[in-house]
N, C-alpha and C positions, 0 to 999 in steps of 0.2 A: 664313585660319584665325582663329578667334575664340573666347573664351569664352562659355559660356551661363549664364545667372541666372536663376532663377525667385524671386520673392519673394511668398509667400502666395498662390499661385494656386489659384484655384477654379473649377469648372466645373460648372453646373447644367443639367439636362435637365428642363424644367417642375419636378416636384416631387423629382426625382432628383438627388442629388450623386453626380457621377461620380468627381469628384477634388476634394480639399479640403486647404488648408494645405499646399501643396506648396512646399518652399523648399529650394534647393542651389544650389551653384555649380560648374559643370564648368570645369576651366581648360583654357586654350588647348591642343589638341593631345591631349588625353586621349580614352580609349575607355571609355565607360560603358555598362553594360547595365541596362536595367530588366526585372525578372523578378517573376513573381506568377502566382497561379492567373488563369483566364479571368474577366474581368469587375473585375480589380483596378485598373483605370485607365491601365495603361501605354500602351496605344495612345492613348489620349486626351490623355495628355500629349504624346506624340510629334507627334500631330495639332494640339496648341495652339501647339507650338514651331514646325511648318511653317508655321501660319497656316491651316489648313484647319479648325480649331476657334477659336471667340473665347472667351477667359476670360471667365468671369462677372465675376471681381474679381482683383486683384493685379497684379503687374508681371513682365513679361517682357522680357530684355535679351538681345540677340546682340551682343557686343562691348560696348561701352559706349552702345549705341545702344537705346532703349526702342522696341519693335516691337510693342506691343499694337495699334496702329491702323494698321500698316504691313501691306499685302496680300500673301500669300504669294509671289508673283513678284517682290517688291522685297526679300524677306529674305535673299536669296544662301544658301539652303540647298538641298540636293540630296537628295531623299526616295527610297528604293527599296523597292516593295511586295513583298507576299507573292507577288501572281500577275503579277510582272515587266512587266505594260504595256508590251509592246514593240509598235510599228505592223507589223502582218502584211504590209502592202505593200511596206515597204522593206527595203533589205538590211541587213547588221550595221552597215557602215559609216555609212549613212544613220541608221539609228536614234541611234548613237554622237554623230553630229553634229548631230542635230536641235535639241538645247536651245542650241547655239551658233549656229545658223542663225537661231533665233528671236530671238536678240539680236544679231543683225546683225554678228557677229564677222567680221573678214576672213577671207577663204576659204583663205588660205595658212595662218594660224594654225589655222583648223579641221583642214585635212589634216593638219598635223603633230601636232596634239593626238590624231585619230584613230589615227594610226600609232603613237604612242607609248603610247597607252592600250591600242591592241589588242595591243601587244608585252608590256606589261606583265602581261596577263590571258590570253597564249596565245591569242589571237583572230585573229592576222594572216593564217592561212590561211582564216578564214571570213568575211571581209570581203564578199566577193560573195553570201553566202547569205542566204536569208530566214529568220526566225523558225521557219516549220513544219519546215525542214530542218536545225534544230538540236536538240540534247537538252536537257533540263530543266537541267542544271547549264550549258549552254552558253548558253541563254537567260538565266540569273541572271547569267552574268558579262557579258554585254551591257548588262544592266540597269545593273549597276554600273559599268560602262565609260560608260555615258550621263551617269551622275552625277557620275563622275571628271572627264570631260572639262569638265565646266563649271568645274572648279576652285573649289567653293564654300568658302565660311567652315566650313559644318557639314554633315556627313553624317547623314542621319536613316534607319534601316535598320528596317522593320517586318516581322519575322518572315521575313525573306529566304530561308531556307533549308527552310522548313518543307515544301514541295512536293518536295523531293529525296529520293531513296532514301539508305539509312543510310550506305553508303560514299561517296556522292558528297557528302553532308551533311558528312562528316568532312573530305573533301579541300578543298571548297570553306571550310570553317571555317578551315583553316590557311592556306588561300590570303588569306582576308580579313585574318588576323592580320598575315601578312607585308606586305600591302600597306599596312596601317595603319603599321607600323613604317617603311615607306618614305615614305610621304605625310606621315604626321604631322597629319591633317587632324582636328579635333574631331569625334567620332563618338559619336552615341547610338544603341543597339541595342535593339530590343524582342524579347523572346523568353518562352517559357513553358518553355523547355528549359534546365535548370538546367546540363547539361554545357556548352552554350554560354555561359551565363552565367560558368561557373567558368573555362572556358579562354580567353574573349576578352577578359575585362573588365580595365581598370585598377581599377575601382570598379563594385560592383555596389549598385543601388537595388532593395529588396525592397519591394514593395507589396502592399497586403492592403486591400480594400474601400475604395479611394480614397485611402488615405493610407499615408505612408511608414513602412515599420518598422524599417527599419536601411539605412544606407550605409556601406560600407567596402570595403577589398580583398576578394577572394576568400577568403584563407585566414583572415583576421581574423573574416569572417562565419560561415564553417564551424567554427572552433574556438571563435569566443565569440558565438554568436547573442544577440540582443537579448530574444527571447522565443520561447514554444513554436511559433508559426506559422513564424518563421524557421528555427528547428531542425530542424523536420519537413520543410521544403518544400527546403532545400539539403542534398545528400547522397544518394548513390544505392549502397545501399538507404538509406532515410532512417533518422533517428534513432528508436529504439525508445522509445516512452512507456508507462511502467508506473504505472497508478492506485495509490497506496498510502495507509496509515492508520498514523499513527503509535501504537504500541502497545507499553509495556511496554518502553521504551528502544530499540526496534527499528523498521524500517519493515516493515508487514505489507502483502504483496504476493499479493493473492488466497490468503490463508492460509498463505504461506511469509514466513518472516522474512529480512530482510536487515539486516545491521549498519549502523548510521549513522556515516559515518567522522567522525573527531575534528575535522576543518576544517568539515564540515558542521553538527555538532553546536554548535558555537562560535558560528555565526552565525544559527542558527535559534531561535526561541523556540518549543519544541515543547510542545505540550498534548496530553494524552490524546484519542484520538479525531480528533487533526488530519488533514484529508487533504491529499495533495499528487501532483503528477504528476512522477515521476523519469524522467529523461531520459538514454538512454546509447546511443552509436553502435555499429553492429555490429561494428566492428574492436576493440572493447575488450571483446568477449564470447568467451569461449574453452570448446572442450568440454573436460568434467573428468571424472574418475572419479566414479561415482555416490556420493554421500555416505553415509555410516553412519547409523543411527537417531539415534545420539548426537549427531552433528554437526547433523542436522537440528532438534534440539531446543535446540542453543546459539544465543546470541544475537548471536555474531559471525561469522555467515554471509555469504558473499558469493557463494553457489551459489542456484540456482533450478532445479527439476525441470520439464522440459517435455516434450511429445509432439511428434514430428515430423509435420508435416500436408502440406507441399508441398517437393519438392527441384527446385530449377533449375540444372542442371548448365551452367556457364559457360565450361568449358574450364579455364583456369589455376586456377579458384575455383569453389565451389558455393555458392549461396545457398540456405538452409533457412528456410522459415517454420515456427516452432513455437508451439504454445499453452502457457499455464502449466497444469500439470496441475489439472484440475477447474474450468478458467475459460475464457473466450473470449477473453483478452488474448493477443494475437500479438506474437512477436519475429522480428525478422530478424537471422540470423547468417550471417556468412561464414567458410567453412572452405577447407581447400584442396581442389584437384579431386580428389585421389586418395583422399578419404574416402569410404567407401561407406555409405550409410544409406538407410533405407526409411522410408515413410510408417507411422505407427504406434510406431515406436522411441521409447523413453523416454531422454532425455537429462540429464545435469547440467551445467548451464552457469555457468561462473565469471565473475563480473562484476568488472571493474577498478573498484572502488568510488571511487578517487581521479579518475576521470574522468566522474563522476555530475553531472548537472543535475537542479535542483529547480525545478520551475515551479507557480505557483498554479494549480489545477485550473479557478478559475471565470474568471478574465482572462487567463490563459496568460502573464502576466508572470513573467520569470525571478526567482527567488528567491535561487539560488546556482548556480554561484559569482559573487563581485561582481566588476564590472570595475573 
């Protein structure tokens, strides 16, 4: 086991910069998840740590050893790929043992490790089968077992669950988390699935366009996102973004007025006509009684009138996608599963303005709240 440290790592492909100024340190034994949209650079970072890519500049340490010029096979890391990469002509036991045999480990040690790993992954009854006789989840566990048997300093997992069906993905994710708790090996996991990131990680690294946007534990990143990209990427359904204009002591959102909370007003230098992106998570929006005409004209409003567009029943809860009246701005709203609505219904939504985020519409930087 070992810590992993990157210092100003950059990777260029001809004139394209895949990752730039990547700097962080993963403490020994922690589980970190890299997450972000396709093309953000997360797999490039993982492959650079593994030695499958060469950093254009910067320093990469595994433990206290600088490994920039050390080949992949000597870095003492184990990588699990999306496609499992099992040998079809070998049995499960032979696949798990293969990496140890290549390192000429004693046969008795190999046998003991194969048995122990198979037991920990519930594979002991499958040791004589070949990959084509296994389900997708079983094949994935074999790939994990082959990595675990090596007892590496670092695990590198590149979207290992993306080929599994939903139920199997949930089960395998839980197994992965339990396995890490038992082994305590430094683990780096790449995914585009925010649920995997939130449930597995000790720390999440959010990436976009080759740069780190934020590093933190899941709850901190969810509750205090660094910018609009992070706010809208993590969370299901995502944070709502409402384009707004400051007009006459209120936020004008597509012709409807929202009050400006006192704590927001204190920290913003407001100018007539100034534009903002307001952010609020769906759990802080509630269905309310329709406002009266007088209430609609008041400045201290916390309600918006919307029209229901799409209804997605999810059992215990229902997800509603609704548009602001007379606009194309959509909001995601979560309500109880017993609520009965229809497309075209008009609703009044109450917003908890104490949970409001304010972003710069041009840069996406967070203006409020201040961390």
